[in-house]
N, CA, C and O atoms as CSV, one atom per row, in Angstrom:
chain,resi,resn,atom,element,x,y,z
A,1,UNK,N,N,9.412,-30.453,-20.086
A,1,UNK,CA,C,9.634,-31.956,-19.676
A,1,UNK,C,C,8.920,-31.996,-18.308
A,1,UNK,O,O,9.182,-31.083,-17.526
A,2,UNK,N,N,8.231,-32.749,-18.012
A,2,UNK,CA,C,7.626,-33.367,-16.817
A,2,UNK,C,C,7.989,-34.189,-16.154
A,2,UNK,O,O,7.384,-35.257,-16.249
A,3,UNK,N,N,9.135,-34.095,-15.175
A,3,UNK,CA,C,9.951,-35.092,-14.549
A,3,UNK,C,C,9.271,-35.358,-13.386
A,3,UNK,O,O,9.139,-34.549,-12.468
A,4,UNK,N,N,8.853,-36.435,-13.406
A,4,UNK,CA,C,8.095,-36.979,-11.913
A,4,UNK,C,C,9.171,-37.952,-11.166
A,4,UNK,O,O,9.807,-38.856,-11.710
A,5,UNK,N,N,9.231,-37.550,-9.757
A,5,UNK,CA,C,10.181,-38.391,-8.607
A,5,UNK,C,C,9.397,-39.471,-8.691
A,5,UNK,O,O,8.176,-39.344,-8.607
A,6,UNK,N,N,9.927,-40.564,-8.851
A,6,UNK,CA,C,9.252,-42.060,-8.827
A,6,UNK,C,C,9.714,-42.209,-7.342
A,6,UNK,O,O,8.837,-42.249,-6.478
A,7,UNK,N,N,10.781,-42.279,-7.053
A,7,UNK,CA,C,10.878,-42.850,-5.346
A,7,UNK,C,C,12.235,-42.502,-5.186
A,7,UNK,O,O,12.951,-42.119,-6.112
A,8,UNK,N,N,12.757,-42.697,-3.460
A,8,UNK,CA,C,14.013,-43.187,-3.227
A,8,UNK,C,C,14.398,-44.757,-2.846
A,8,UNK,O,O,13.534,-45.609,-3.052
A,9,UNK,N,N,14.969,-44.934,-2.600
A,9,UNK,CA,C,15.199,-46.605,-2.861
A,9,UNK,C,C,16.423,-46.770,-2.052
A,9,UNK,O,O,17.422,-46.216,-2.512
A,10,UNK,N,N,16.579,-47.538,-0.733
A,10,UNK,CA,C,17.642,-47.913,-0.122
A,10,UNK,C,C,18.618,-48.709,-0.689
A,10,UNK,O,O,19.800,-48.687,-0.346
A,11,UNK,N,N,18.018,-49.605,-1.786
A,11,UNK,CA,C,18.923,-50.681,-2.003
A,11,UNK,C,C,18.839,-50.972,-4.043
A,11,UNK,O,O,17.859,-50.899,-4.785
A,12,UNK,N,N,20.195,-51.274,-4.343
A,12,UNK,CA,C,19.932,-51.399,-5.714
A,12,UNK,C,C,18.890,-52.517,-6.210
A,12,UNK,O,O,18.587,-52.441,-7.400
A,13,UNK,N,N,18.466,-53.258,-5.666
A,13,UNK,CA,C,17.543,-54.248,-6.327
A,13,UNK,C,C,16.117,-53.647,-6.470
A,13,UNK,O,O,15.303,-53.730,-7.390
A,14,UNK,N,N,16.074,-53.017,-5.271
A,14,UNK,CA,C,14.832,-52.295,-5.129
A,14,UNK,C,C,14.820,-51.027,-6.622
A,14,UNK,O,O,13.786,-50.957,-7.286
A,15,UNK,N,N,15.653,-50.411,-6.874
A,15,UNK,CA,C,15.693,-49.474,-7.529
A,15,UNK,C,C,15.727,-49.897,-9.164
A,15,UNK,O,O,15.333,-49.152,-10.061
A,16,UNK,N,N,16.286,-51.266,-9.362
A,16,UNK,CA,C,16.427,-51.609,-10.624
A,16,UNK,C,C,15.198,-52.348,-11.051
A,16,UNK,O,O,15.037,-52.503,-12.261
A,17,UNK,N,N,13.986,-52.997,-9.916
A,17,UNK,CA,C,13.007,-53.455,-9.823
A,17,UNK,C,C,12.002,-52.281,-10.527
A,17,UNK,O,O,11.312,-52.386,-11.541
A,18,UNK,N,N,12.142,-51.346,-9.792
A,18,UNK,CA,C,11.429,-49.865,-10.145
A,18,UNK,C,C,11.550,-49.743,-11.718
A,18,UNK,O,O,10.547,-49.849,-12.424
A,19,UNK,N,N,12.734,-49.529,-12.216
A,19,UNK,CA,C,13.138,-49.183,-13.340
A,19,UNK,C,C,12.473,-50.158,-14.527
A,19,UNK,O,O,11.992,-49.640,-15.535
A,20,UNK,N,N,12.482,-51.510,-14.347
A,20,UNK,CA,C,11.758,-52.705,-15.124
A,20,UNK,C,C,10.458,-52.429,-15.048
A,20,UNK,O,O,9.901,-52.539,-16.140
A,21,UNK,N,N,9.573,-52.023,-13.922
A,21,UNK,CA,C,8.201,-51.858,-13.953
A,21,UNK,C,C,8.050,-50.626,-14.609
A,21,UNK,O,O,7.041,-50.427,-15.285
A,22,UNK,N,N,8.963,-49.739,-14.489
A,22,UNK,CA,C,8.322,-48.371,-15.726
A,22,UNK,C,C,8.532,-48.637,-16.968
A,22,UNK,O,O,7.669,-48.359,-17.801
A,23,UNK,N,N,9.692,-49.211,-17.315
A,23,UNK,CA,C,9.554,-49.564,-18.909
A,23,UNK,C,C,8.411,-50.532,-19.079
A,23,UNK,O,O,7.839,-50.441,-20.165
A,24,UNK,N,N,8.010,-51.329,-18.343
A,24,UNK,CA,C,6.636,-52.084,-18.704
A,24,UNK,C,C,5.727,-51.663,-18.993
A,24,UNK,O,O,4.930,-52.133,-19.804
A,25,UNK,N,N,5.612,-50.348,-18.192
A,25,UNK,CA,C,4.211,-49.315,-18.445
A,25,UNK,C,C,4.380,-48.476,-19.444
A,25,UNK,O,O,3.450,-47.739,-19.771
A,26,UNK,N,N,5.690,-48.440,-20.152
A,26,UNK,CA,C,6.020,-47.959,-21.553
A,26,UNK,C,C,6.983,-46.433,-21.644
A,26,UNK,O,O,7.168,-45.633,-22.562
A,27,UNK,N,N,7.529,-46.507,-20.022
A,27,UNK,CA,C,8.505,-45.598,-20.073
A,27,UNK,C,C,9.937,-46.003,-21.184
A,27,UNK,O,O,10.317,-47.170,-21.280
A,28,UNK,N,N,10.472,-45.103,-21.796
A,28,UNK,CA,C,11.538,-45.331,-22.419
A,28,UNK,C,C,12.834,-45.165,-21.678
A,28,UNK,O,O,13.138,-44.129,-21.086
A,29,UNK,N,N,13.530,-46.168,-21.738
A,29,UNK,CA,C,15.026,-45.950,-20.771
A,29,UNK,C,C,15.703,-44.687,-20.721
A,29,UNK,O,O,16.140,-44.188,-19.684
A,30,UNK,N,N,15.792,-44.117,-22.011
A,30,UNK,CA,C,16.349,-42.582,-21.981
A,30,UNK,C,C,15.648,-41.642,-21.604
A,30,UNK,O,O,16.041,-40.475,-21.598
A,31,UNK,N,N,14.496,-42.027,-21.233
A,31,UNK,CA,C,13.654,-40.983,-20.182
A,31,UNK,C,C,13.707,-41.095,-18.735
A,31,UNK,O,O,12.928,-40.436,-18.047
A,32,UNK,N,N,14.780,-42.074,-18.088
A,32,UNK,CA,C,14.370,-42.396,-16.644
A,32,UNK,C,C,16.461,-42.309,-16.568
A,32,UNK,O,O,17.442,-42.738,-17.175
A,33,UNK,N,N,16.034,-41.293,-15.170
A,33,UNK,CA,C,17.200,-41.223,-14.700
A,33,UNK,C,C,17.380,-41.402,-13.186
A,33,UNK,O,O,16.600,-41.040,-12.305
A,34,UNK,N,N,18.765,-42.140,-13.031
A,34,UNK,CA,C,19.125,-42.531,-11.559
A,34,UNK,C,C,20.099,-41.843,-10.869
A,34,UNK,O,O,21.286,-42.101,-11.069
A,35,UNK,N,N,19.769,-41.050,-10.128
A,35,UNK,CA,C,20.838,-40.532,-8.988
A,35,UNK,C,C,21.245,-41.193,-8.162
A,35,UNK,O,O,20.384,-41.464,-7.325
A,36,UNK,N,N,22.433,-41.711,-7.934
A,36,UNK,CA,C,23.324,-42.598,-6.907
A,36,UNK,C,C,24.723,-42.018,-6.244
A,36,UNK,O,O,25.152,-40.966,-6.720
A,37,UNK,N,N,25.305,-42.518,-5.392
A,37,UNK,CA,C,26.560,-42.043,-5.202
A,37,UNK,C,C,27.293,-43.273,-6.022
A,37,UNK,O,O,26.736,-44.234,-6.552
A,38,UNK,N,N,28.507,-43.010,-5.981
A,38,UNK,CA,C,29.187,-43.784,-6.918
A,38,UNK,C,C,29.525,-45.544,-6.089
A,38,UNK,O,O,30.246,-46.384,-6.628
A,39,UNK,N,N,28.938,-45.722,-4.971
A,39,UNK,CA,C,28.987,-47.161,-4.759
A,39,UNK,C,C,28.161,-47.792,-5.612
A,39,UNK,O,O,28.673,-48.766,-6.164
A,40,UNK,N,N,26.874,-47.512,-5.942
A,40,UNK,CA,C,25.856,-48.081,-6.603
A,40,UNK,C,C,25.943,-47.823,-8.327
A,40,UNK,O,O,25.456,-48.623,-9.127
A,41,UNK,N,N,26.550,-46.741,-8.671
A,41,UNK,CA,C,26.422,-46.536,-9.778
A,41,UNK,C,C,27.103,-47.257,-11.061
A,41,UNK,O,O,26.773,-46.991,-12.217
A,42,UNK,N,N,27.984,-48.096,-10.747
A,42,UNK,CA,C,28.412,-49.111,-11.740
A,42,UNK,C,C,27.362,-50.249,-11.823
A,42,UNK,O,O,26.688,-50.585,-12.796
A,43,UNK,N,N,27.377,-50.574,-11.024
A,43,UNK,CA,C,26.296,-51.745,-11.009
A,43,UNK,C,C,25.032,-51.301,-11.609
A,43,UNK,O,O,24.636,-51.875,-12.622
A,44,UNK,N,N,24.406,-50.409,-11.129
A,44,UNK,CA,C,23.572,-49.803,-11.826
A,44,UNK,C,C,23.355,-49.625,-13.574
A,44,UNK,O,O,22.443,-49.809,-14.380
A,45,UNK,N,N,24.471,-49.258,-13.594
A,45,UNK,CA,C,24.648,-49.234,-15.404
A,45,UNK,C,C,24.372,-50.195,-15.984
A,45,UNK,O,O,23.460,-50.249,-16.809
A,46,UNK,N,N,25.287,-51.365,-15.585
A,46,UNK,CA,C,25.267,-52.642,-15.703
A,46,UNK,C,C,23.711,-53.282,-15.894
A,46,UNK,O,O,23.208,-53.703,-16.936
A,47,UNK,N,N,23.221,-53.228,-14.775
A,47,UNK,CA,C,21.902,-53.851,-14.685
A,47,UNK,C,C,20.472,-53.045,-15.261
A,47,UNK,O,O,19.295,-53.403,-15.213
A,48,UNK,N,N,21.073,-51.879,-15.788
A,48,UNK,CA,C,19.593,-51.098,-16.478
A,48,UNK,C,C,20.461,-50.470,-17.687
A,48,UNK,O,O,21.688,-50.489,-17.777
A,49,UNK,N,N,19.629,-49.967,-18.503
A,49,UNK,CA,C,19.896,-49.181,-19.552
A,49,UNK,C,C,19.791,-47.800,-19.359
A,49,UNK,O,O,19.868,-47.113,-20.378
A,50,UNK,N,N,19.630,-47.226,-18.272
A,50,UNK,CA,C,19.217,-45.609,-17.692
A,50,UNK,C,C,20.520,-45.031,-17.282
A,50,UNK,O,O,21.458,-45.469,-16.617
A,51,UNK,N,N,20.254,-43.767,-17.964
A,51,UNK,CA,C,21.395,-42.932,-17.264
A,51,UNK,C,C,21.358,-42.871,-15.872
A,51,UNK,O,O,20.342,-42.749,-15.187
A,52,UNK,N,N,22.722,-42.976,-15.413
A,52,UNK,CA,C,22.986,-42.698,-13.988
A,52,UNK,C,C,23.868,-41.384,-13.770
A,52,UNK,O,O,24.832,-41.116,-14.487
A,53,UNK,N,N,23.400,-40.526,-12.612
A,53,UNK,CA,C,23.909,-39.410,-12.731
A,53,UNK,C,C,24.788,-39.881,-11.030
A,53,UNK,O,O,24.170,-40.468,-10.141
A,54,UNK,N,N,26.078,-39.525,-10.914
A,54,UNK,CA,C,26.507,-39.843,-9.460
A,54,UNK,C,C,26.662,-38.558,-8.682
A,54,UNK,O,O,26.686,-37.417,-9.143
A,55,UNK,N,N,26.774,-38.983,-7.278
A,55,UNK,CA,C,27.130,-37.636,-6.272
A,55,UNK,C,C,28.707,-37.440,-6.421
A,55,UNK,O,O,29.550,-38.323,-6.263
A,56,UNK,N,N,28.927,-36.152,-6.745
A,56,UNK,CA,C,30.182,-35.748,-7.193
A,56,UNK,C,C,31.432,-35.802,-6.017
A,56,UNK,O,O,32.648,-35.786,-6.207
A,57,UNK,N,N,30.798,-35.860,-4.949
A,57,UNK,CA,C,31.865,-36.202,-3.664
A,57,UNK,C,C,32.425,-37.290,-4.018
A,57,UNK,O,O,33.576,-37.244,-3.583
A,58,UNK,N,N,32.245,-38.279,-4.586
A,58,UNK,CA,C,33.090,-39.276,-4.206
A,58,UNK,C,C,33.231,-39.713,-5.957
A,58,UNK,O,O,32.410,-40.365,-6.602
A,59,UNK,N,N,34.469,-39.157,-6.426
A,59,UNK,CA,C,34.739,-39.221,-7.859
A,59,UNK,C,C,35.918,-40.323,-8.022
A,59,UNK,O,O,37.078,-40.039,-7.726
A,60,UNK,N,N,35.563,-41.534,-8.487
A,60,UNK,CA,C,36.698,-42.621,-8.557
A,60,UNK,C,C,37.743,-42.175,-9.674
A,60,UNK,O,O,38.913,-42.516,-9.498
A,61,UNK,N,N,37.428,-41.475,-10.753
A,61,UNK,CA,C,38.095,-41.261,-11.609
A,61,UNK,C,C,39.222,-40.284,-11.649
A,61,UNK,O,O,40.032,-40.152,-12.566
A,62,UNK,N,N,39.156,-39.535,-10.394
A,62,UNK,CA,C,40.023,-38.787,-9.847
A,62,UNK,C,C,41.539,-39.114,-10.024
A,62,UNK,O,O,41.893,-40.278,-9.834
A,63,UNK,N,N,42.455,-38.173,-10.372
A,63,UNK,CA,C,44.028,-38.547,-10.317
A,63,UNK,C,C,44.259,-38.351,-8.960
A,63,UNK,O,O,43.577,-37.756,-8.126
A,64,UNK,N,N,45.610,-39.097,-8.830
A,64,UNK,CA,C,45.772,-38.911,-7.297
A,64,UNK,C,C,46.650,-37.372,-7.103
A,64,UNK,O,O,47.006,-36.992,-5.988
A,65,UNK,N,N,46.856,-36.774,-8.061
A,65,UNK,CA,C,47.330,-35.114,-8.383
A,65,UNK,C,C,45.728,-34.800,-8.019
A,65,UNK,O,O,45.693,-34.196,-6.947
A,66,UNK,N,N,44.562,-34.990,-8.499
A,66,UNK,CA,C,43.172,-34.225,-8.220
A,66,UNK,C,C,43.134,-34.368,-6.827
A,66,UNK,O,O,42.954,-33.441,-6.036
A,67,UNK,N,N,43.314,-35.592,-6.530
A,67,UNK,CA,C,43.082,-35.725,-4.720
A,67,UNK,C,C,43.752,-34.817,-3.990
A,67,UNK,O,O,43.185,-34.037,-3.225
A,68,UNK,N,N,45.327,-34.871,-4.226
A,68,UNK,CA,C,46.051,-34.116,-3.575
A,68,UNK,C,C,45.630,-32.441,-3.568
A,68,UNK,O,O,45.545,-31.785,-2.529
A,69,UNK,N,N,45.399,-31.925,-4.874
A,69,UNK,CA,C,44.953,-30.680,-4.890
A,69,UNK,C,C,43.827,-30.498,-4.032
A,69,UNK,O,O,43.944,-29.510,-3.307
A,70,UNK,N,N,42.596,-31.255,-3.869
A,70,UNK,CA,C,41.256,-31.168,-3.278
A,70,UNK,C,C,41.753,-31.010,-1.813
A,70,UNK,O,O,41.097,-30.160,-1.211
A,71,UNK,N,N,42.809,-31.641,-1.014
A,71,UNK,CA,C,43.090,-31.517,0.155
A,71,UNK,C,C,43.822,-29.980,0.666
A,71,UNK,O,O,43.679,-29.432,1.760
A,72,UNK,N,N,44.539,-29.566,-0.372
A,72,UNK,CA,C,44.986,-28.112,-0.134
A,72,UNK,C,C,44.391,-26.876,-0.886
A,72,UNK,O,O,45.024,-25.830,-1.029
A,73,UNK,N,N,42.907,-27.115,-1.434
A,73,UNK,CA,C,42.299,-26.067,-1.778
A,73,UNK,C,C,40.662,-26.237,-0.806
A,73,UNK,O,O,40.458,-27.161,-0.019
A,74,UNK,N,N,39.800,-25.280,-1.068
A,74,UNK,CA,C,38.647,-25.111,-0.309
A,74,UNK,C,C,37.353,-25.935,-1.001
A,74,UNK,O,O,36.147,-25.765,-0.821
A,75,UNK,N,N,37.895,-26.665,-1.658
A,75,UNK,CA,C,36.549,-28.235,-1.994
A,75,UNK,C,C,35.968,-28.853,-0.882
A,75,UNK,O,O,36.778,-29.451,-0.175
A,76,UNK,N,N,34.861,-28.882,-0.541
A,76,UNK,CA,C,34.327,-29.687,0.986
A,76,UNK,C,C,33.228,-30.227,0.334
A,76,UNK,O,O,32.897,-30.123,-0.847
A,77,UNK,N,N,32.641,-30.892,1.369
A,77,UNK,CA,C,31.812,-31.901,1.136
A,77,UNK,C,C,30.493,-31.047,0.722
A,77,UNK,O,O,29.623,-31.538,0.003
A,78,UNK,N,N,30.408,-29.472,1.338
A,78,UNK,CA,C,29.255,-28.550,0.912
A,78,UNK,C,C,29.246,-28.568,-0.660
A,78,UNK,O,O,28.263,-28.862,-1.341
A,79,UNK,N,N,30.582,-28.183,-1.173
A,79,UNK,CA,C,30.624,-28.205,-2.644
A,79,UNK,C,C,29.801,-28.982,-3.561
A,79,UNK,O,O,28.927,-28.676,-4.372
A,80,UNK,N,N,30.488,-30.384,-3.092
A,80,UNK,CA,C,29.763,-31.567,-3.678
A,80,UNK,C,C,28.222,-31.236,-3.472
A,80,UNK,O,O,27.395,-30.972,-4.345
A,81,UNK,N,N,28.048,-31.317,-2.115
A,81,UNK,CA,C,26.205,-31.269,-2.019
A,81,UNK,C,C,25.514,-30.287,-3.218
A,81,UNK,O,O,24.564,-30.683,-3.893
A,82,UNK,N,N,26.156,-28.887,-3.391
A,82,UNK,CA,C,25.718,-28.039,-4.225
A,82,UNK,C,C,25.875,-28.294,-5.413
A,82,UNK,O,O,24.922,-27.827,-6.038
A,83,UNK,N,N,26.553,-28.772,-6.031
A,83,UNK,CA,C,26.720,-29.548,-7.356
A,83,UNK,C,C,25.765,-30.500,-7.416
A,83,UNK,O,O,24.959,-30.211,-8.301
A,84,UNK,N,N,25.451,-31.694,-6.762
A,84,UNK,CA,C,24.114,-32.365,-6.797
A,84,UNK,C,C,23.320,-31.851,-6.616
A,84,UNK,O,O,22.527,-32.011,-7.543
A,85,UNK,N,N,22.802,-30.962,-5.585
A,85,UNK,CA,C,21.601,-30.110,-5.945
A,85,UNK,C,C,21.732,-29.453,-7.260
A,85,UNK,O,O,20.667,-29.622,-7.855
A,86,UNK,N,N,22.280,-29.009,-7.733
A,86,UNK,CA,C,22.488,-28.138,-9.145
A,86,UNK,C,C,21.909,-29.064,-10.251
A,86,UNK,O,O,21.032,-28.685,-11.027
A,87,UNK,N,N,22.605,-30.628,-10.274
A,87,UNK,CA,C,22.047,-31.527,-11.143
A,87,UNK,C,C,20.699,-32.080,-11.019
A,87,UNK,O,O,20.129,-32.539,-12.009
A,88,UNK,N,N,20.201,-32.063,-9.959
A,88,UNK,CA,C,19.005,-32.344,-9.572
A,88,UNK,C,C,17.847,-30.941,-10.177
A,88,UNK,O,O,16.802,-31.351,-10.684
A,89,UNK,N,N,18.001,-29.676,-10.132
A,89,UNK,CA,C,17.249,-28.739,-10.591
A,89,UNK,C,C,17.341,-28.460,-11.956
A,89,UNK,O,O,16.500,-27.786,-12.550
A,90,UNK,N,N,18.329,-28.953,-12.477
A,90,UNK,CA,C,18.825,-29.191,-13.885
A,90,UNK,C,C,17.983,-30.567,-14.747
A,90,UNK,O,O,17.855,-30.882,-15.930
A,91,UNK,N,N,17.556,-31.098,-13.524
A,91,UNK,CA,C,16.919,-32.471,-14.167
A,91,UNK,C,C,15.386,-32.280,-14.268
A,91,UNK,O,O,14.577,-32.940,-14.920
A,92,UNK,N,N,15.161,-31.063,-13.350
A,92,UNK,CA,C,13.895,-30.514,-13.497
A,92,UNK,C,C,12.945,-30.696,-12.014
A,92,UNK,O,O,11.727,-30.546,-11.920
A,93,UNK,N,N,13.472,-30.895,-11.418
A,93,UNK,CA,C,13.487,-31.230,-9.761
A,93,UNK,C,C,13.021,-29.698,-9.052
A,93,UNK,O,O,13.716,-28.709,-9.285
A,94,UNK,N,N,11.917,-29.607,-8.261
A,94,UNK,CA,C,11.861,-28.330,-7.638
A,94,UNK,C,C,12.391,-28.180,-6.567
A,94,UNK,O,O,12.548,-29.123,-5.791
A,95,UNK,N,N,12.858,-26.698,-6.255
A,95,UNK,CA,C,13.849,-26.521,-5.148
A,95,UNK,C,C,13.674,-27.366,-3.980
A,95,UNK,O,O,14.635,-28.005,-3.552
A,96,UNK,N,N,12.657,-27.421,-3.487
A,96,UNK,CA,C,12.047,-28.296,-2.030
A,96,UNK,C,C,12.475,-29.663,-2.141
A,96,UNK,O,O,12.800,-30.401,-1.211
A,97,UNK,N,N,12.444,-29.936,-3.397
A,97,UNK,CA,C,12.381,-31.647,-3.659
A,97,UNK,C,C,14.223,-31.758,-3.594
A,97,UNK,O,O,14.820,-32.602,-2.925
A,98,UNK,N,N,14.876,-30.715,-4.438
A,98,UNK,CA,C,16.232,-31.242,-4.628
A,98,UNK,C,C,17.148,-31.293,-3.194
A,98,UNK,O,O,18.172,-31.917,-2.917
A,99,UNK,N,N,16.141,-30.163,-2.256
A,99,UNK,CA,C,16.898,-30.032,-1.105
A,99,UNK,C,C,17.110,-31.516,-0.264
A,99,UNK,O,O,18.134,-32.004,0.215
A,100,UNK,N,N,15.750,-32.001,-0.291
A,100,UNK,CA,C,15.253,-33.485,0.611
A,100,UNK,C,C,16.362,-34.662,-0.096
A,100,UNK,O,O,17.226,-35.346,0.451
A,101,UNK,N,N,15.961,-34.577,-1.463
A,101,UNK,CA,C,16.641,-35.481,-2.151
A,101,UNK,C,C,18.172,-35.608,-2.508
A,101,UNK,O,O,18.750,-36.530,-3.084
A,102,UNK,N,N,18.804,-34.095,-1.866
A,102,UNK,CA,C,20.085,-34.323,-2.382
A,102,UNK,C,C,20.876,-35.056,-0.899
A,102,UNK,O,O,21.917,-35.706,-0.992
A,103,UNK,N,N,20.380,-34.881,0.019
A,103,UNK,CA,C,20.618,-35.541,1.550
A,103,UNK,C,C,20.956,-36.971,1.473
A,103,UNK,O,O,21.927,-37.637,1.832
A,104,UNK,N,N,19.512,-37.299,0.719
A,104,UNK,CA,C,19.117,-38.666,0.547
A,104,UNK,C,C,20.502,-39.329,-0.481
A,104,UNK,O,O,21.334,-40.117,-0.032
A,105,UNK,N,N,20.498,-38.966,-1.465
A,105,UNK,CA,C,21.536,-39.645,-2.524
A,105,UNK,C,C,22.659,-39.515,-1.607
A,105,UNK,O,O,23.091,-40.621,-1.285
A,106,UNK,N,N,23.256,-38.568,-1.094
A,106,UNK,CA,C,24.890,-38.363,-0.455
A,106,UNK,C,C,24.440,-39.655,1.002
A,106,UNK,O,O,25.380,-40.156,1.619
A,107,UNK,N,N,23.448,-39.916,1.252
A,107,UNK,CA,C,22.950,-40.774,2.367
A,107,UNK,C,C,23.178,-42.200,1.845
A,107,UNK,O,O,23.289,-43.133,2.640
A,108,UNK,N,N,23.244,-42.367,0.599
A,108,UNK,CA,C,23.505,-43.743,-0.021
A,108,UNK,C,C,22.001,-44.355,-0.848
A,108,UNK,O,O,21.903,-45.424,-1.450
A,109,UNK,N,N,21.104,-43.483,-0.682
A,109,UNK,CA,C,19.737,-43.729,-1.338
A,109,UNK,C,C,19.940,-43.733,-2.696
A,109,UNK,O,O,20.947,-43.134,-3.076
A,110,UNK,N,N,19.131,-44.338,-3.664
A,110,UNK,CA,C,19.266,-44.488,-4.882
A,110,UNK,C,C,17.697,-43.630,-5.698
A,110,UNK,O,O,16.606,-44.182,-5.843
A,111,UNK,N,N,18.039,-42.233,-6.101
A,111,UNK,CA,C,16.569,-41.631,-6.587
A,111,UNK,C,C,16.332,-42.088,-8.089
A,111,UNK,O,O,17.193,-42.269,-8.950
A,112,UNK,N,N,14.916,-42.234,-8.198
A,112,UNK,CA,C,14.874,-42.640,-9.802
A,112,UNK,C,C,13.945,-41.460,-10.181
A,112,UNK,O,O,13.088,-41.154,-9.351
A,113,UNK,N,N,14.023,-40.691,-11.457
A,113,UNK,CA,C,12.866,-40.097,-11.646
A,113,UNK,C,C,12.540,-40.544,-13.345
A,113,UNK,O,O,13.299,-41.327,-13.916
A,114,UNK,N,N,11.369,-39.966,-14.027
A,114,UNK,CA,C,11.014,-40.134,-15.130
A,114,UNK,C,C,10.291,-39.022,-15.715
A,114,UNK,O,O,9.456,-38.420,-15.041
A,115,UNK,N,N,10.550,-38.692,-16.944
A,115,UNK,CA,C,10.015,-37.881,-17.662
A,115,UNK,C,C,8.214,-38.125,-18.350
A,115,UNK,O,O,8.115,-38.133,-19.577
A,116,UNK,N,N,7.347,-38.246,-17.785
A,116,UNK,CA,C,6.137,-38.896,-18.088
A,116,UNK,C,C,5.520,-38.352,-19.194
A,116,UNK,O,O,4.491,-38.876,-19.622
A,117,UNK,N,N,6.069,-37.229,-19.801
A,117,UNK,CA,C,5.584,-37.500,-21.041
A,117,UNK,C,C,5.905,-38.031,-22.087
A,117,UNK,O,O,5.200,-38.290,-23.062
A,118,UNK,N,N,6.925,-38.201,-21.925
A,118,UNK,CA,C,7.753,-39.212,-23.338
A,118,UNK,C,C,7.684,-40.900,-23.060
A,118,UNK,O,O,8.648,-41.663,-23.007
A,119,UNK,N,N,6.447,-41.191,-22.922
A,119,UNK,CA,C,6.167,-42.789,-22.745
A,119,UNK,C,C,6.296,-43.049,-23.931
A,119,UNK,O,O,6.053,-42.165,-24.753
A,120,UNK,N,N,6.744,-44.421,-24.378
A,120,UNK,CA,C,6.709,-44.850,-25.780
A,120,UNK,C,C,5.268,-45.001,-26.119
A,120,UNK,O,O,4.420,-45.376,-25.309
A,121,UNK,N,N,4.985,-44.617,-27.647
A,121,UNK,CA,C,3.770,-45.032,-28.052
A,121,UNK,C,C,3.002,-43.677,-27.790
A,121,UNK,O,O,2.060,-43.473,-28.556
A,122,UNK,N,N,3.247,-42.747,-26.857
A,122,UNK,CA,C,2.696,-41.394,-26.331
A,122,UNK,C,C,3.547,-40.288,-27.456
A,122,UNK,O,O,4.749,-40.025,-27.430
A,123,UNK,N,N,2.859,-39.937,-28.093
A,123,UNK,CA,C,3.215,-38.596,-29.013
A,123,UNK,C,C,2.916,-37.241,-28.532
A,123,UNK,O,O,1.829,-36.674,-28.641
A,124,UNK,N,N,3.990,-36.772,-27.986
A,124,UNK,CA,C,3.554,-35.052,-27.389
A,124,UNK,C,C,2.528,-34.497,-28.391
A,124,UNK,O,O,1.604,-33.797,-27.975
A,125,UNK,N,N,2.674,-34.819,-29.845
A,125,UNK,CA,C,1.890,-34.067,-30.602
A,125,UNK,C,C,0.237,-34.316,-30.757
A,125,UNK,O,O,-0.601,-33.632,-31.346
A,126,UNK,N,N,0.092,-35.620,-29.964
A,126,UNK,CA,C,-1.233,-36.266,-30.582
A,126,UNK,C,C,-2.367,-35.410,-29.849
A,126,UNK,O,O,-3.509,-35.827,-30.047
A,127,UNK,N,N,-2.278,-34.619,-29.279
A,127,UNK,CA,C,-3.318,-33.770,-28.457
A,127,UNK,C,C,-3.317,-32.693,-29.419
A,127,UNK,O,O,-4.405,-32.132,-29.553
A,128,UNK,N,N,-2.068,-32.141,-30.334
A,128,UNK,CA,C,-2.770,-31.021,-30.966
A,128,UNK,C,C,-3.107,-31.281,-32.155
A,128,UNK,O,O,-3.601,-30.251,-32.614
A,129,UNK,N,N,-3.114,-32.090,-32.907
A,129,UNK,CA,C,-3.109,-33.023,-34.314
A,129,UNK,C,C,-4.271,-33.698,-34.292
A,129,UNK,O,O,-4.490,-34.613,-33.499
A,130,UNK,N,N,-5.330,-33.168,-35.418
A,130,UNK,CA,C,-6.444,-34.118,-35.505
A,130,UNK,C,C,-6.357,-34.566,-36.876
A,130,UNK,O,O,-5.922,-33.819,-37.753
A,131,UNK,N,N,-6.748,-35.745,-37.110
A,131,UNK,CA,C,-6.615,-36.782,-38.321
A,131,UNK,C,C,-8.003,-36.701,-38.623
A,131,UNK,O,O,-8.755,-37.087,-37.729
A,132,UNK,N,N,-8.684,-36.148,-40.030
A,132,UNK,CA,C,-9.683,-36.589,-40.066
A,132,UNK,C,C,-9.755,-37.047,-41.802
A,132,UNK,O,O,-9.107,-36.592,-42.744
A,133,UNK,N,N,-10.558,-37.865,-41.779
A,133,UNK,CA,C,-10.738,-38.484,-42.896
A,133,UNK,C,C,-11.865,-38.130,-43.890
A,133,UNK,O,O,-12.892,-37.704,-43.361
A,134,UNK,N,N,-11.858,-38.206,-44.933
A,134,UNK,CA,C,-12.875,-37.351,-46.046
A,134,UNK,C,C,-13.460,-38.246,-46.298
A,134,UNK,O,O,-12.923,-39.305,-46.626
A,135,UNK,N,N,-14.748,-38.073,-46.215
A,135,UNK,CA,C,-15.784,-39.063,-46.398
A,135,UNK,C,C,-16.284,-39.017,-48.121
A,135,UNK,O,O,-16.288,-37.911,-48.662
A,136,UNK,N,N,-16.657,-40.129,-48.854
A,136,UNK,CA,C,-16.915,-39.724,-50.012
A,136,UNK,C,C,-18.347,-40.296,-49.846
A,136,UNK,O,O,-18.629,-41.392,-49.360
A,137,UNK,N,N,-19.130,-39.439,-50.294
A,137,UNK,CA,C,-20.667,-39.752,-50.126
A,137,UNK,C,C,-21.417,-39.752,-51.587
A,137,UNK,O,O,-21.181,-38.784,-52.311
A,138,UNK,N,N,-22.213,-40.668,-52.020
A,138,UNK,CA,C,-22.897,-40.908,-53.137
A,138,UNK,C,C,-24.048,-40.364,-52.921
A,138,UNK,O,O,-24.581,-40.531,-51.824
A,139,UNK,N,N,-24.722,-39.535,-54.003
A,139,UNK,CA,C,-26.077,-39.382,-53.994
A,139,UNK,C,C,-26.738,-39.857,-54.760
A,139,UNK,O,O,-27.956,-39.691,-54.712
């Protein structure tokens, strides 16, 4: 997988515009990933067909009991920082880039990634398979 970091954007509108442009260039929505905090994730999911991964430090789906447990355990912001960093690494981002963009996502920016090898109409095998047509010659 050849993940390309498209950019980090301060607003949802900018990120949505970038995703729209990528789709117009031939990127399939399932090959585009957005990293954002929970403030942006729901709206981005509604406005795009793209997978949105969220910052784990702000989990809205937690129950009251889970939130109370978190207070009394050693779960800290650094744990969520590490978890987000690992999500970026698992998505194909380099270690150096993951450090930089983890801070940006936690600060509220929206990170857009795309797999540049999987554009619509771009067959990954097209470079290795050659189709030759047999020519019938009359003598």
